[in-house]
C-alpha positions as CSV (number, residue, x, y, z in Angstrom):
1,M,30.9,-135.9,44.4
2,S,32.2,-139.4,43.7
3,M,31.8,-140.6,40.1
4,H,31.6,-144.3,39.4
5,V,33.9,-145.3,36.6
6,A,31.7,-148.1,35.6
7,A,28.8,-145.8,35.1
8,L,31.0,-143.0,33.9
9,T,31.3,-144.0,30.2
10,D,29.5,-147.2,29.4
11,A,29.0,-146.4,25.8
12,D,32.5,-145.0,25.4
13,L,34.1,-147.9,27.1
14,K,32.3,-150.3,24.8
15,T,33.6,-148.3,21.8
16,L,37.1,-148.2,23.3
17,M,37.3,-151.9,23.8
18,K,35.4,-153.2,20.8
19,G,35.2,-150.4,18.3
20,P,36.4,-151.6,14.8
21,L,37.5,-148.1,13.7
22,E,40.6,-146.6,15.3
23,D,39.3,-143.1,14.9
24,D,36.2,-144.0,17.0
25,R,38.4,-145.7,19.6
26,A,40.7,-142.6,19.7
27,A,37.7,-140.3,20.3
28,A,36.4,-142.6,23.0
29,A,39.9,-142.7,24.6
30,H,40.1,-138.9,24.7
31,K,36.6,-138.7,26.3
32,V,37.3,-141.4,28.9
33,C,40.7,-139.8,29.8
34,R,39.1,-136.4,30.3
35,K,36.5,-137.8,32.6
36,I,39.0,-139.9,34.6
37,D,41.2,-136.8,35.0
38,R,38.3,-134.8,36.4
39,A,36.5,-137.4,38.4
40,V,36.7,-137.6,42.2
41,M,37.3,-141.4,42.9
42,T,37.6,-143.8,45.7
43,D,40.7,-146.0,45.9
44,E,38.8,-148.8,44.3
45,E,37.5,-146.6,41.5
46,R,41.0,-145.2,40.9
47,A,42.4,-148.7,40.5
48,A,39.6,-149.6,38.0
49,A,40.4,-146.3,36.1
50,Q,44.1,-147.2,36.0
51,D,43.3,-150.6,34.5
52,I,41.4,-148.8,31.7
53,L,44.4,-146.6,31.1
54,R,46.7,-149.7,30.9
55,M,44.3,-151.2,28.4
56,M,44.5,-148.0,26.2
57,A,48.4,-148.1,26.4
58,R,48.2,-151.6,24.9
59,D,45.9,-150.6,22.0
60,V,47.4,-151.6,18.6
61,S,46.5,-148.2,17.2
62,E,49.0,-145.4,17.5
63,I,46.3,-142.8,17.4
64,V,44.6,-144.3,20.4
65,R,47.8,-144.4,22.4
66,R,48.5,-140.8,21.4
67,A,45.1,-139.7,22.6
68,L,45.9,-141.2,26.0
69,A,49.4,-139.6,26.0
70,V,48.3,-136.1,24.9
71,T,45.1,-135.9,27.1
72,L,46.9,-137.0,30.3
73,R,50.4,-135.6,29.6
74,Q,50.2,-133.3,32.6
75,S,47.8,-135.3,34.8
76,P,48.7,-136.8,38.1
77,V,46.2,-139.7,37.5
78,L,48.5,-141.3,34.9
79,P,50.2,-144.3,36.6
80,R,54.0,-144.5,36.6
81,D,54.0,-147.9,34.8
82,V,51.7,-146.5,32.1
83,A,54.0,-143.4,31.7
84,L,57.0,-145.6,31.4
85,K,55.3,-147.8,28.8
86,L,54.3,-144.7,26.8
87,A,57.9,-143.3,27.1
88,R,59.2,-146.3,25.1
89,D,56.5,-145.9,22.4
90,V,56.9,-144.1,19.1
91,D,57.7,-140.4,19.3
92,S,54.2,-139.1,18.8
93,V,53.1,-141.0,21.9
94,A,56.3,-140.8,24.0
95,L,57.2,-137.1,23.7
96,P,54.1,-135.5,25.2
97,V,54.5,-137.5,28.4
98,L,58.2,-137.1,28.6
99,N,57.9,-133.4,28.1
100,F,55.3,-132.9,30.9
101,S,54.2,-135.9,33.0
102,P,54.8,-135.8,36.7
103,A,54.5,-139.6,36.9
104,F,58.3,-140.1,36.3
105,T,60.8,-140.2,39.1
106,D,64.2,-138.5,38.7
107,E,65.7,-141.9,38.3
108,D,63.3,-142.8,35.5
109,L,64.3,-139.6,33.6
110,V,68.0,-140.2,34.1
111,E,67.7,-143.7,32.7
112,I,65.7,-142.5,29.7
113,V,68.4,-139.8,29.0
114,R,71.1,-142.4,29.2
115,E,69.4,-145.1,27.1
116,M,67.2,-143.4,24.6
117,G,67.7,-141.2,21.6
118,E,67.8,-137.5,20.7
119,S,64.1,-136.8,20.6
120,R,63.5,-138.2,24.1
121,Q,66.4,-136.3,25.5
122,I,65.2,-133.0,24.0
123,A,61.7,-133.6,25.4
124,I,63.1,-134.1,28.9
125,A,65.4,-131.1,28.6
126,G,62.3,-128.9,27.9
127,R,60.2,-130.1,30.9
128,P,58.7,-127.3,33.1
129,Y,61.2,-128.2,35.8
130,V,64.3,-130.3,35.3
131,P,66.0,-131.3,38.7
132,E,69.7,-131.2,39.2
133,K,70.2,-135.0,38.9
134,V,68.4,-135.1,35.5
135,A,70.3,-132.0,34.3
136,S,73.6,-133.7,35.2
137,A,72.6,-136.7,33.1
138,I,71.8,-134.5,30.1
139,A,75.2,-132.8,30.5
140,E,77.0,-136.2,30.6
141,H,75.0,-138.1,28.0
142,G,72.9,-135.6,26.0
143,V,73.4,-135.0,22.3
144,E,74.1,-131.4,21.2
145,K,70.4,-130.5,20.6
146,A,69.4,-131.8,24.0
147,V,72.2,-129.9,25.7
148,K,71.2,-126.7,23.9
149,A,67.5,-127.2,24.8
150,A,68.5,-127.7,28.5
151,C,70.7,-124.6,28.4
152,A,67.8,-122.6,27.0
153,N,65.5,-123.8,29.8
154,D,66.2,-121.7,32.9
155,N,64.1,-124.1,34.9
156,C,66.7,-126.8,34.2
157,S,68.7,-126.9,37.4
158,F,72.4,-127.3,36.5
159,A,75.0,-127.7,39.2
160,E,78.3,-126.0,38.5
161,A,80.0,-129.4,37.9
162,A,77.4,-130.3,35.2
163,L,77.9,-127.0,33.4
164,Q,81.7,-127.6,33.4
165,R,81.2,-131.1,32.2
166,L,79.1,-130.1,29.2
167,L,81.6,-127.4,28.3
168,D,84.3,-130.1,28.5
169,R,82.3,-132.3,26.1
170,F,81.4,-129.4,23.7
171,E,84.5,-127.2,24.1
172,E,84.8,-126.5,20.4
173,N,81.0,-126.0,19.9
174,T,80.3,-122.2,20.1
175,A,76.5,-122.8,19.9
176,V,76.6,-124.7,23.2
177,A,78.9,-122.1,24.8
178,D,76.6,-119.4,23.7
179,G,73.6,-121.2,25.1
180,V,75.3,-121.5,28.5
181,A,76.3,-117.8,28.4
182,H,72.7,-116.7,27.9
183,R,71.3,-118.5,31.0
184,K,69.9,-116.2,33.6
185,L,72.2,-117.5,36.4
186,L,75.8,-118.7,36.1
187,P,78.4,-119.6,38.7
188,I,81.4,-117.3,38.5
189,A,83.8,-120.0,37.5
190,V,81.6,-120.9,34.5
191,S,81.3,-117.3,33.5
192,E,85.0,-116.8,33.5
193,R,85.6,-120.0,31.5
194,L,83.1,-118.8,28.9
195,V,84.9,-115.5,28.4
196,T,87.5,-117.3,26.5
197,L,85.1,-119.6,24.5
198,V,82.4,-117.3,23.1
199,S,82.3,-114.7,20.3
200,E,82.9,-111.0,21.0
201,Q,79.2,-110.3,20.9
202,V,78.3,-113.0,23.4
203,R,81.2,-112.0,25.5
204,E,79.7,-108.5,25.7
205,H,76.5,-110.1,27.0
206,L,78.3,-112.3,29.4
207,V,80.4,-109.7,31.1
208,N,77.5,-107.3,31.4
209,H,74.9,-109.8,32.7
210,H,76.9,-112.2,34.9
211,A,79.2,-111.9,37.9
212,L,82.9,-112.3,37.4
213,S,85.7,-112.4,40.0
214,P,87.2,-109.0,40.6
215,Q,90.5,-110.2,39.1
216,T,88.8,-111.2,35.8
217,A,86.6,-108.0,35.7
218,L,89.7,-105.8,36.1
219,Q,91.7,-107.8,33.6
220,I,89.0,-107.2,31.0
221,A,88.5,-103.6,32.0
222,V,92.2,-102.7,31.6
223,A,93.4,-105.0,28.8
224,T,93.8,-102.8,25.7
225,R,93.7,-105.8,23.4
226,E,90.3,-106.8,24.9
227,R,87.5,-105.3,22.8
228,A,84.7,-106.4,25.0
229,T,83.8,-103.7,27.5
230,I,82.8,-104.3,31.1
231,D,80.9,-102.0,33.4
232,L,82.5,-102.3,36.8
233,V,79.5,-100.7,38.4
234,D,77.2,-103.5,37.2
235,Q,79.8,-106.1,38.2
236,A,80.0,-104.6,41.7
237,A,76.3,-105.0,42.0
238,R,76.4,-108.7,40.9
239,T,79.3,-109.8,43.0
240,H,78.6,-112.2,45.9
241,D,81.7,-110.8,47.7
242,P,81.4,-107.0,47.8
243,K,84.1,-106.8,50.4
244,G,86.6,-108.7,48.2
245,F,85.5,-106.8,45.1
246,A,86.1,-103.5,46.8
247,A,89.5,-104.6,48.1
248,E,90.6,-105.8,44.7
249,L,89.5,-102.6,43.0
250,N,91.4,-100.6,45.6
251,R,94.6,-102.7,45.1
252,H,94.5,-101.7,41.4
253,D,93.5,-98.1,42.0
254,R,90.1,-98.6,40.5
255,L,88.0,-97.8,43.6
256,T,87.6,-94.2,42.5
257,A,85.2,-91.5,43.6
258,S,83.5,-91.7,40.2
259,L,82.9,-95.4,40.5
260,L,81.5,-95.1,44.0
261,L,79.2,-92.2,42.9
262,R,77.9,-94.2,40.0
263,A,77.2,-97.2,42.1
264,L,75.4,-95.1,44.7
265,A,73.3,-93.4,42.0
266,H,72.2,-96.8,40.8
267,G,71.1,-97.8,44.3
268,H,74.0,-100.3,44.8
269,M,74.1,-99.4,48.5
270,T,75.9,-102.5,49.8
271,F,78.8,-102.1,47.4
272,F,78.9,-98.3,48.2
273,E,79.2,-99.1,51.9
274,W,82.0,-101.7,51.4
275,G,83.8,-99.2,49.1
276,L,83.8,-96.5,51.7
277,S,84.8,-99.0,54.4
278,E,87.8,-100.1,52.2
279,L,88.9,-96.6,51.5
280,A,88.5,-95.3,55.0
281,G,89.9,-98.4,56.7
282,V,86.8,-98.5,59.0
283,P,85.0,-101.8,59.7
284,H,81.8,-102.3,57.6
285,H,79.4,-102.2,60.6
286,R,80.7,-98.8,61.6
287,T,80.6,-97.5,58.1
288,W,77.0,-98.7,57.8
289,L,76.1,-96.7,60.9
290,M,77.8,-93.6,59.6
291,V,76.3,-93.8,56.1
292,H,72.8,-94.3,57.5
293,D,73.0,-91.9,60.4
294,A,69.9,-89.8,60.3
295,G,72.0,-86.7,61.2
296,P,74.2,-84.8,58.8
297,L,77.6,-85.6,60.3
298,G,78.0,-89.4,59.9
299,L,78.2,-89.5,56.1
300,R,80.5,-86.5,56.0
301,A,82.9,-88.0,58.6
302,I,83.3,-91.3,56.8
303,Y,83.5,-89.5,53.4
304,E,86.3,-87.3,54.6
305,R,88.1,-90.2,56.2
306,A,87.9,-92.1,52.9
307,G,89.7,-89.2,51.2
308,L,87.1,-88.5,48.6
309,P,87.0,-85.1,46.9
310,V,85.3,-82.3,48.8
311,R,83.6,-81.0,45.6
312,L,81.7,-84.2,45.2
313,Y,80.3,-84.5,48.7
314,A,77.0,-82.8,47.7
315,A,76.5,-85.4,45.0
316,Y,77.1,-88.2,47.5
317,R,74.7,-86.6,50.0
318,A,72.1,-86.3,47.3
319,G,72.5,-90.0,46.4
320,V,72.1,-91.2,50.0
321,D,69.1,-89.0,50.5
322,A,67.5,-90.3,47.2
323,Y,68.1,-93.9,48.3
324,R,66.7,-93.3,51.7
325,S,63.5,-91.6,50.5
326,L,62.8,-94.3,47.9
327,E,63.3,-97.0,50.5
328,A,61.0,-95.3,52.9
329,E,58.2,-95.1,50.3
330,G,58.4,-98.8,49.5
331,G,56.3,-100.4,46.8
332,V,59.1,-100.7,44.2
333,R,60.2,-104.3,44.1
334,D,61.4,-104.6,40.5
335,R,65.2,-104.1,40.3
336,A,65.2,-102.2,37.1
337,Q,62.3,-100.0,38.2
338,F,64.0,-99.2,41.5
339,Q,67.2,-98.3,39.8
340,E,65.5,-96.1,37.2
341,R,63.6,-94.2,39.9
342,M,66.8,-93.9,42.0
343,L,68.6,-92.4,39.0
344,Q,65.7,-90.0,38.4
345,R,65.8,-88.8,42.0
346,F,69.6,-88.4,42.0
347,L,69.7,-86.5,38.7
348,T,67.0,-84.1,39.7
349,Q,68.5,-83.1,43.0
350,H,71.1,-80.4,43.2
351,Q,74.5,-82.1,43.0
352,S,78.0,-81.5,41.5
353,A,78.8,-84.7,39.7
354,S,81.1,-84.4,36.7
355,R,79.7,-84.0,33.2
356,E,81.2,-87.4,32.3
357,D,79.4,-89.1,35.3
358,L,76.1,-87.3,34.5
359,D,76.3,-88.5,30.8
360,Y,77.0,-92.1,32.0
361,L,74.1,-92.0,34.5
362,M,71.7,-90.5,31.9
363,E,72.5,-93.2,29.5
364,K,72.0,-95.9,32.1
365,M,68.7,-94.4,33.1
366,D,67.5,-94.5,29.5
367,R,68.5,-98.2,29.2
368,L,66.8,-99.0,32.5
369,G,63.6,-97.2,31.3
370,E,63.6,-99.4,28.2
371,E,64.0,-102.5,30.4
372,V,61.2,-101.4,32.7
373,R,58.9,-100.8,29.7
374,A,59.8,-104.2,28.2
375,N,59.1,-106.0,31.4
376,A,55.7,-104.2,31.7
377,A,54.8,-105.2,28.2
């Protein structure tokens, strides 16, 4: 039902315009803003309401302007010109709208990042969503605290070039590098650059949570002077190029039966297929058909062609069967939960994996169980 602005708040509007006490005007501003935000208005009423908001934005009292900014900080009814005026006000007024308001364009936010101080940049860096153009401006012009705030915000959409630029600017700043390393998603080139910039503890996190090129992963895995460890099974699962990863591992004699079995037991089926394809010299599409053949002969044929140990075939058969049964059941969409259940099925089936592989898989299952419980909590 339409609600006439003129009839909406007669007493409050009078207090808002003529009240001698700023606390009374602030209370009236809060009430009027809430009613405007909730009202269903015609175009004419909306224009009248926006004029009321412009009047509030000009009030001499900071507390009145703050009431406007806080009450409508997430509201679509706040006009862009009012939002821009508030953004240039004192921090108590500006920061709420800069942190949340949808009234700003990307260009507005970029200009504010370039021209205004630390507190405004930090507020923008923490917005519910920071588009790529604005993130690039923060990378180029942001102070350290703003850059760290943006890095901590996984809804801040950094292009690879922007991340490289902020690392250029803060190359000697370990806090910034650590912030980048702990983002949920990183381009491979950025991950590899960070390996040389961060502390050993952060490097451990980096190499075990982000994709690296096969060359870098192998370099870290085999370098005796490198104290950070890397799990090639996890890296194989993260890579965007499983074919290239398998080929690189094979060139360095690291595409072993143990590695493939561990990947399979985790449910990393795509990498397992490419690994068999690489070892057997069979195109991937044919390998896929043989692995997923409903009969008993396809997997055995590709397994033997890959030159894998006869004694481990039962373990591989158990892994493929566990994966197939879990996929057929459906209902498991969480990655960690799927992997935990895959490991449970694999480890409870009769198979002949080595004691070392079983110990590794048991430890990984325990870690995945903790992750599943933490996600559930």
